[in-house]
N, C-alpha and C positions, 0 to 999 in steps of 0.2 A: 729249369732240371739238369742236374749235375750229369755229364756224361760219364758212361764206363771208364772211358780212357782217363777223365780228370781224376774220378776215385782212385783208380790205381796208380796215375800220379802222385797224388798226396800220399799212398801209402809207401811207394817208393821212396818218395824224399823222406819220411819219417824214418822209414828203417835206417836208410844210409846214414842221417844224422844220428841215429842208435850207433850204428857201427863207426862212425868216425869218433864218436866221445870214446868209445872203448879202444878203437886201434888208431890213433891220427896218423901214425907212420905209414898206414896204407892209404892215405888221402892228403899226399903233398901237394903243395901248390905250386904247381910249375906254369910258366908261361913259354911256350912252345914258340920257336921263331922259323918261319918258312925260309931260312936262309939257304946259301948255296949248299951245304953240305945236306942238308934235309932233304931238299928237292934231287938232288942226284941220286938217291935211294931209289927214286920213282923215274929215273931216268932222264929228269928235266936239268938242262943247263942254260942259265941266263946269264949274260955277261953282265958285269960292274954290279954284281948287287951288293957289294959292301959299300956303295957309295949312296944307298938310297934309305931314306927314315923309315923308322918301324912305326907300324899303324896296326890298329886293331879293328877286325872286320867283324859285323854282326855281333856286336855287344848288344844291341835291341834288334829285335826283328824288323823295325821301322827303319834301320841303318841300312837294308838290304832289300831294295823293292824291285822285283821283276814283272814286267807287263808283256805278256806275249802279242807279238803281231801274227794274225793268222795267215793261212797258205794264201790267202786272198787279198792280202794286204791291210785287214782291218786291225787297227790297234785297240787291244783291251787294255784297260785300266782298272786299278784298285779303288776308284771312287764309288760311291754309292749310285750314283748317277748311271742311268742306262744311257749305253753308246749305241747299240745295235737294237733295232726295232722292227715290227713287223713280221706276222707268221705268213710261211709260203706252204704250199701244198706238199704234204710229205707226213709220214708216220714218225720220224726222229723229233725227239726234244733237244733243242740245243740251248746251252747257259754258258755265260761266264762265272766260273769258280773264283772266288777271291778267299785267300785262306791265309792262315797264321800259325804259325806252331805244328803242322802236318807236313808231310810229304805228301805228293800228289798219290803215291800208291796207299798211304794209310786214310787221305781223304775219301778216295774211292771206295776203300773195304769199309769207311764208316757211311757213306751215302748208300752202299748196297745193304749194309745192315739196317738203314732206317726205312728203306724203301722195301725190305723182305726179298731183295731178287739177290742175282749172282752179279759179281763184280765185271764179268767179261760183258754185260748189258750197258757199262759206263765207258765210253772211250775218250781218250786225250792224246793229245800230239806228244807232250813231253814230260818229264818229272822235273817238276819244280821243286826248288829248295824248300826244306822243312824249318830252317831259322831265317824264316824272311816273311814279307807280306808280297802275295804273289796273287796274279789274275792269268788265267787261262781260259781257252773255249773247251766245253766238253761235250760230250751227246749221250743221249739216254736212249735205247731201244727198248720196246714192248714196256715203256712207262708211259704214262698221261701226263700231259703238261699241268693239270690239276694236282698230281702227285708230286712234282717237281717244285711246283709252286709253295707247297707246303712244309719243304726241306729247310731247316735250320740247325744250327750249332754254333757253341760258342767260338769253335775254332774256323768258321767258314760261314760265307753268305753266298747266295746264288742271286745274279741279276742277268738282263739280256735274255729272258727265258722266251724262247719261240720255237715254232715247229718248221721243219723242212725236211728234206731228203738225205740220203747218205748217212755217212757218221764221220767224224772226227778220225782221221788216220795217224798211226805212229808215225811220227816224224813228220807229220803235216803240218808244219808252221814255218813261216818267212824269217823269223826272227824274234829277239826279245830285246825289249828296252828297258835298260836300268837305272835306277836311281839311288846311289849309294853313297854313305858316309864312313870314310874311313876315320877311324878316332885316332889322332896322333897325339902323344903325350908331349914329352918337354921338347921332343925333335922338332914339333911346329914351329919352337921359337929358333931354331938352328937354321939361320939363313942359307948356308952353305947346302944342307941337307936337302932343304925345301927347293931350293934351285937346282939342283940336281935332278929331284922328283920333276919339277917342271918343264926341266929340259929333255929328260927321257919321255915324259908325256908328249912333247912336241915332236919328237923324234918317231915316236909309236904313230903320231895323226899323219905325219909326214910318209913313214915307211912301213907301217904296220909292226906287228909284233909277231913272234915265233908262237905257232898254234900247237900248244903242248895241251896234251890231257892232264889237267890238275888233280891236286890229291883227293878230292869228293870222288873222283873216278874209282878211287881205290879204297873206298869205305872208310871214312873217318868215325872215330878215332882210332881204328885198328890199323887201317893202311896196308893190309896183306890180303885184300880178296883176291888178286890175281894168282895167288898160291891154289886155291882152291879152283879157280880155271885151269890151272895146270894139272891139277889132279884129274879132272873131268874130261878134259882133251886125251889124258892118256887112258882113260877107262877105269881110273882108281876111285869110285865113285864112295867106296866107305872111307878112304882116305881123306876124301873132300868133306865128308860130315864130320869125321873126327876133328878135322882141322878147324872146321865152323866151331865146333864146341870148344875147342881146348888151344889152337894156335894163339899166343900172347901178341897183342896189339902193341904197335909202336908206341900210341899216346893214349893208351887205356890206364886208368885208375890202376895203382897196385892191389887194390881191394880185388878188383875184378880178375885181375891177373892170377891173383892165389885162389879166388873161386874157380877159375877156369881149370887149374892146374888139379884140385882138390876133385871136381867133376870128371875130369879125364880119368880118374882112378876108378870110377863109377862103372864106366864103360866096359863091358855092353850089358850091363843091367839096367835097361833103358827105364825101367819103372823108377828107380832111384835117381838116374840122371834127371828125369821128368822133375820129380818132385823138387830136386835143386833146384832147376831152373825156374821154375814156376814162382820163387821167390821174388824175382826180377822179372816179370813178362814183359814190360816195357822196353827192358835193356836185351831181351833173349827172344824178340819174337819169331825168330826163323828157327833157331834151334830148338824151341818149343815145338813147332809144327814137324819139323822130321823127326823128332823123337816120338812125338805121338803116334805118327806111322809106323815107326819100328817097334813100338810096344805091340801092335796087332799084327805086324809083320816083320820078323825081326831080321831076315836077312834081303828084304827087299830095298836096299838101299837106292836103286833107281827111282824106284817108286815115292821112295820120302822126299828124294830132290825135286820129283814133279810137284810135290806140293808148293816148292817156293821156287818155282821155275823162273819166274821173273827176276828173283835174286841170281840165280844161276846164270841168267844170260848176263847180268852184271859183272859178275865173276870173270866168264868168258870173254866179255868185252874189254875188261879190266888187262887181261893178259893182252890181248890184242891192242890196248893203249901203251902197257908198258914197251913192248917192244917198239911200236911207232915211236914213241919218246925218245927210246935209246938209240934211234936211227938218225931222227932229227939232230939229237945233241951231237951226234957222231960229226955231222957236217959243220956245225957251229964250232966245234973244238977243233976241228981241223982247218978253220978260216976258209970254208968252202961254201959257197951260195947253195943251200938246197934246193933240189928242184921244185918246181911250183906246186905238184902234190905228191905224196905218196899213197899208195894202196892200204886199205886195212887188211890185217890177217884173214878175218873171217870173209872168205871168198872161195868160191868153187874153181877160180881160175888159178892155176899154178902161178903163173907169172906174179902173181900179186902175193905169192910166198917170197920170192926171190931176194928181194929186199932185207929179209929177216933170216938169212939161212945160217950165219955164225952164231946170232943170238939163240936160236930155236934148236940149233944142234949142241949149243952149250947146255941145253936144258932139257935134252932127250927128246924134243917135240919136231924134228923134221925127218921126213915129211910130216905135217899135222894129220892126225888121224879123225877127220870130221865125222867118221862113223858114230863115235862116242856121243854124239851131239844130237841123234835121230831121235829119242825119245823126248826130247824137251821141243816142242812145238814153237815156244815164243823166239827160238834162236835160228834166226833165218841167214843162211849164207849167200851174199851177193855181193858185188864186185863195187866197192865203193872208196872214191880216191878223196883224202884230204888234203886242204890247202895248207900248206907249210906255214905261210905267212897269211895273215888276216889283217884287214884293214878296217876298225871300227869307226862308226860314226859318231864323233864326239860333239855334244851339242853345249855342254857347259862345263865347266870347272872352276870351283872357287875355294880358296884358302879361308877357313873360318877358324875362331878360336879352338874348336873341338876338333879340328883335322883338315881333311880335304873332302868337300863333295863334289860329286862328279856325275853327269847323267851321257849315257852313251847308249847304243845299239851294236847288238853283234848277232849275227847270222846264226842258224840251229846248228846245234851240236859244238858250239865254241863257248869256254868258259870265261866268264868274268873275272874269275881270281887268275886265271892265267894273264890276261890283259893287265891287272892291276900289279900282278907280282913283276911286272918289267919297269915298274918305276917307286915301288914300296916293298919292302919287308914285312909280310903280313905276319899277325901275331895269332896265337890262339891260346886257349887253356885259362889260367890265372890272370884276371884284367889287372895289368898294371896300375899301380896308385895314382900315376899321374894323368890318368885317362880321364876325361870328364864324362859323367854318367845320364847327363839330362837328357829328355825325349828333344829329339830336333826333326822337324818337319822338313826333311832333305828336298822334296819336291818344291816346296814354297821357298826355301832358299834359293832353288835353281831356277825359279819363275813360273813353276807349274803347279801352281795350288790347288788340287783338285782331291787330295786325301784325308785332310783333317776328320772327316766324319768316320772314316774308315779307320784312322789313328784312334779315335774315341770308341770304337767300336770293339777294338781288340786290345783296349787298355788294361786288361787284367792279365793277358800275355805279353804285352809290348813293354816288357822289366829287363832291366840290366841282368846279363847272363851272370850266373854264379857258376865257380870254376867246376862244383862237384853236382851240379845238378843231373 
């Protein structure tokens, strides 16, 4: 049976095809390059970017496989075979969620809907990518094992279903194992470029890489969610909502840029704003939720944001990530070895704010007023140190005609894209014509053949990305 999400996806794609036929200039085919200039906007400085080949990431979901390592060291897998077995005493149901084409947040919302429960009954350690095939441990409270065993969706399946005590805690994972294919076009034939990539990879294996927060932290394709975090930290809740609805994104289609501009003119007629947003419910899910609240409570901007407080948490975290990135880059550009760790801004300890005084004063946020975050229960202030240099465990790397296949592990909170950007200039948007588009079983190429059945399961979604999808 077709899910509601798939139905909406088909409707939106058809609508976009119609709009593109009428106004093709609003749907330009652009290939984005995560080069030095782009990364600097988000505070990221990586030396020698101009020497690396260009490679396309996540052309197909199977090009980006993420398998969580649980806090107690158990490796989840995307394969259909069970790896964790045996019930234990306790009322919690545990399972491995294997998904494709959904973020973890979206998958949990779908699970809650199928179970007829609230999403707070379903816990997970970390948010896994949408444009990927991923596995992670989740837990269910007040749900029976029999109910969990009946769950099914075209976008996910559950395995390793068992009972036990406790719940999966946010952040409660040890690492993630990645099996990735970077699709490289003509550059794969350029010996000099590929040697530069392999040399940089060898350097990373020996000395580590700079542990930046990468683009997805800032809300792709808009890359500006830190702005709404700024507004919230200033207590400007209405401004944050207006920004969510109307701020132009750095990599958004001009069609949606124009749409946001027109919708902004309707504010504060929230009923008309909602009518416009509902033309694309999958594009504007957060916007729709806050506006639905404002129709009933026109001046309750905090209450509207509470409706999407997990997103609010991401916005505020993005601001903390931006100032961290800028500070780390300042050390690199000055030719000074950075300290082993830097604290994150979202801390009750004033000493954790001190590295960022210049940046925060420049945007009018020093000292940060954390009282403005009190209504958002998901935002927890705590001391947290980030390793400025990370050392991945690299298991295998192989140059193949389609590009570079690599398997490695990173600790929690560390970005695979940050690691990859130290030896490749990543591409997004329009897929270059010289990129090969066939499905590749990357794990098999790298000597870990346990995902073929899963690739078959998700075949309807494991298709090459189209630019205007």
